[in-house]
N, C-alpha and C positions, 0 to 999 in steps of 0.2 A: 924426227925420222924423215929421211928424204924419200921422195917418190917422183915419178915421171908425170909432170903436170899435164902435158899434152895427151898422154895415154889415158890418164884418169878422166880428163875432159871428154875425150872421144868416147870412152866407155859410158859415162853418164849420159851424154847426148843420145847414144844408141839405145840406152835403157829407158830414159824418161823424156828425151827431147830437150830443147832449149829452156832456159829459165822462163817462167811465166812473167808477164808484165806486172809491175808493182800495182798496189791497190790505191795509190794516190789518185784523187779525183782529177779528171782532165777537163771537165766542163763545170761551169758555175752559173747560177741564176741570181742576178741583181734584184733584190727585193724592192728597190726604189728608194730605200732609206739607208744611208751609209752607216749610221751608228748600229742599226740592226744587222747589216752585213758584217760589220766588224765583230759584233758579239758572236754571230753564228760561225764565221769562218776564220776570224783573225785578220781579215783584210777588208777594208771598207769598200773596195771595188768588186768584191765577190759577195756571195750569199749562200744559198742552198747549193750543195754539190750534186752533180749528176752521178747516178749509180749508187746512191745512198738512201737509207731509210731514216725518216724523222718521225717523232711524236710531238704533237702540240696538245697539251692538256690544260684544263682550267675549268672554272665554274661556268654556269650559263651566261651567255652574252658578255664574254670577257675577251672577244677578239680572235678566237681560234680560227673560225672560217674566214675572217678578214685577212689574217696572215697567209692562209692557204690560197686565198683568191689572189693576193699579191704575187705569190709564186707562180700561179697559173698564167697571170697576165704577163709576167716576165718571160715565161716560156714562149708564149705566142709572139711577143715582141722580138724574141731572139730567133724566130723562124721555126719554132716548134709547136707542139700541141699540148692540150690539157685534157685530162680524163677525171670525171667526178663520180664517185660511187656514193649514193645517198641512202644510207640505211635509216637515217633520222627523218628523211623526206621533208626537210625544212629549207633546202637551198633556195635562196632568193635570186633568180636570174636577172630580174630587173635591177636590183642593187648591184650585182656583179657587173652587169653591162655598163652601168653608170660609172663604176670604178675604172672601166676600160677593158673588160673581158669580152672577147668575141665568142658568143654562145652558139655559133653555127658550126656544123660538121664541115670538114674534118678537124677544124681547129679546136673544137670542144666536143667531147663525148660525154653525155650525161645518162647514167643508168640508175634506176631505183631497184636495187637488188633485194631479194627476199631473205637470203641467208648469208652468213659470213663466208661460206665456201663459194656461193654464187658470185658475191661481190668481188672477191679476189680473183676468181677465174675470169670474170668479164673484163676486169682491169688488165690482166696480163694478156688476154686474147686481143684486146684492143691495141695494146702497146706492140705486141708481136705483129699484128696486121699492119700498123703504121710503118714499122721497120721493113717488113717484106714488100710493101707497096711503094717503097722508094724514099721514105723519110730518112735522111742520112743519120748515121749513128751519132754524129756530133751535134745534131739538132736536138734540143731538149724535149723531153716528155715529162710532164708532171702528172702524177696520179694522186688524187686526194680521196681519202676514205673517211666518211663522216657518219658515224664515229664508231670506235670500237665498242663503247658502252651500249650503243643502240643495235649492234649486230646480234642476230640470233643464230646460234649453231644449228646446223641441219638436224642433229640428233635430238634437239629440243622441239623443233617444228614438225618433224615427221617421226613416226614410229619405225620399228625395224622392218616392217613390210612396205614402207614407203607411203603410208596413209597419213594425211595431215591430221595433226592432233586437234582436238577441240579445246577451246579456251579452258574448260573445266579440268582438263588433264594437266595443265601447267601447274607446277608447284615449286616450292623452294628446296625440294629434296636434293636436286642436282645443281649445286652452286658452282661446280668446277668445270662444267661443260665448255664455257667460253675460254677459260684458261687452258684447258687441254687442247682445244682446236687451234688456238692462236699459237701454241707451242709447236704444233706440227706444221702449221701453214707458214709461219713467218720465216722458218729456216729455208723453205723453198723460195718464198718471195725474195729473200735476201740474195739468193743466187741469181734469180731472174732479173732483178733491178740492175745488178752489176753487168750482166750479159747484154741487156738491152739499153743500158745507159738511161735508166729511168730514175727520177726523183720521186720516191714514194713518201707521202705525208699522211700519217694516220692521226686523225683528231681523236681526242678522248676527253672524258669527263673526270672529275675527281670525286672521291667519296671519303667519309670520315670513319676511321676504324674505331669501333667502340672499345672502351676500357683502356685507352692509351693515356698514361699519366706523364711519361717522360718521352721526349722526342717528338717528331712530326706525326700527327695523327692522320694525315691525309694519305690516300692511296688511289690507284687508278684501276678501273675494271680491266679484265683480260689477263690477270695473272702477271708474272714477272718476265714474260718473254720479251716484251718491248724494251725492258731495261737492258737486255743483252744485245738485241739485234739493232736497235736504233743507234745511228751515229750520233745524233744529238736529240736531247729531250728538252723541249721548251715548255715552260709553265707560264700561263697568263693570269692576270688579275685586272680588275677595273675599279677606278675611282671616279665618282661623278664630279664634274666641275660646274658649280652653281653660280648663277648671276642674278642680281636683282633687276626685275623688270616690272614696272608699275607697282612697286612695293612688294612684290612677291618673288620668292626664289624660284628660278627656272633653270633646268639643266640645259646648258648650251653646248657642252662638250663632255667627253669622257677621256680620262687618261688610262691607256692600256699599258700596264706594266708587263714586261717579258723577261723571264729569267731562264738561263740555261742550267739545268740541274745535272746534265751529263753532256759532254762534248769531246769527241775524239779528234776534232780538227782545230780546237782552240781551248784555252783555259776555261774550265766550267765555272759556274756560279757567278757569271756576269749578268748584268741586267741593263735594260734600257726602257724608255717609254715612248709610246706613240700617242698622238693626240687625235681623237676622233671628234670632228666638229659636225654639228647638225645645221643644215640650211633651213630657211623659212618653210620649205615644203616638207620638212621632216626627214629628208634623205640625208644620210651620213656621208662624210668624206674624210679622208686622211689629211690632216693639217701638218704636212712635213715642215713647212716654213717655221711655225712656232717651235717645233721640235729641234730644228737646227739652231734657232736662237738660244734655246735653253742649253743645248750642248755646248755651243760656242761660249756662252757665259761661264759654264762650269769649267771649260778648258782655258778660261782667262783670255780668250781671243776676242771677246767683246767685253767692254766695260759696263758693269751694272752697278748703279748707285741709287739708293732710295727709290727703288722700283722703276727707274728709268734706265734705258740702255742707249749707249752712245753708238751712233752709226753715221759714218762719213761726216764727222764733225758736229752732228746735231744729236740731241737726246730725245727719245720717244718712250712712251709706255709700250710694253711688249705687243699688245694687241694692235696698237696703231702702227708699229713698225712692221709687224707681220703683214698687215693689210697693204701697206705701202710697197713692200717687197713683192707681194703677189700681184698687185695692180700694175706695177712697173716691170714685171718679169725679171726680177733681179735674183731669183733663187740660185742661179748658177754662181753668183758671187758668194753666197753663203757656202755652197758646196766647195768652191775653190779655197775659201778661208778654212773650212773644216779639214781639207786635205793638205793644207800648207804646213 
C-alpha cells in the first residue's frame, strides 16, 4: 500500500516528536584489566557502561567490593565521581585509598544508609546534585550499593505509624519484603541511571536453596528484579594460592574468578580471573601482570613449556617474569601484545 512518506512523518513528529535516541551506551569505564573489560563489554578497551545497572554477586571475601572499587577508581581517573552506599558498614577506605581511590568529597561520597529506600534515595540525590552543580553529563558517575542482602526495607524497620521496631519484633514471617521493595525501586532507578548517565553497581551475596536436586542450587537475595533490570550480572568466586614458607603452607595470593551469567552487551557465560596478591604488611593488591602472562599463554602469544615462559628470547618461571616486568615497568608491552 502506497502512502505519502513526508505527510506521515510530519504527522508523527507533530504527535510524538522526533525519535528518541538509541539506548546504546555512549560512555565506558576501563576496569584497568583488559580481559575483564572484554568479558563485560566485548571490547578490551571498554568496561562498565554508563547509564546501566550491574549486579556483582558471590560468597564472602570473593572480590565483589574489589571489582566495584576498581570501577570507582576508573570513574575518578576519567574526570568523574564515585558514590558508595554502605548497608553492610564494612567498607575499608584505607584499602580503597591504597588501590588508588580518592576518598575526599566531591570525588567520593560515602553514606551509611539505614534502609533500602534511604540508600537508593541518597545515591540518586547525590548523582542529581553532581549533575546540577556542573559535572558534565559525559563525566562518569559510579554508584556502588553494598549490598542488597544487607539492606533492610523500611517496612521491616518501622511500623505503620513510623515507630522503629524493637529487635524482638523482627521475625521470619515476612520473607518477601525485600523482594517487593526491590521490584518497585529498581524500575525507577533504571530510569534515573539512564537519565543521569550513572553506572549503578549493586553488590549481592549468594544463598543456597534447600531441596534442590537438579540444577543450580544457588540464588541471590532480593527476589528476581535484578535478573530483569541489570544489564550484566557478574558472579565471583575465590581460590587460595598457597606457597611453602619455612616448611609451612602460607596463602600468598588469591585467584578471583569472575563469570558473567547475564550480559546484554556481550556474550554471557564468559569468565576470567584476577590475581589478588598480599604484601608483607598484609595489604592486598591486584596483580594484573601475572594475569596478563596467564592470558597471553592461553592465547599462545607467549610460549610456556615445562613451567617456564619465554620472554624476549629468555625463559623464566612465571613469578620471576612477573617481578621483572613490574620492576622494569614493562607492563605496557604485555598490554600491547594482548591487543595485537
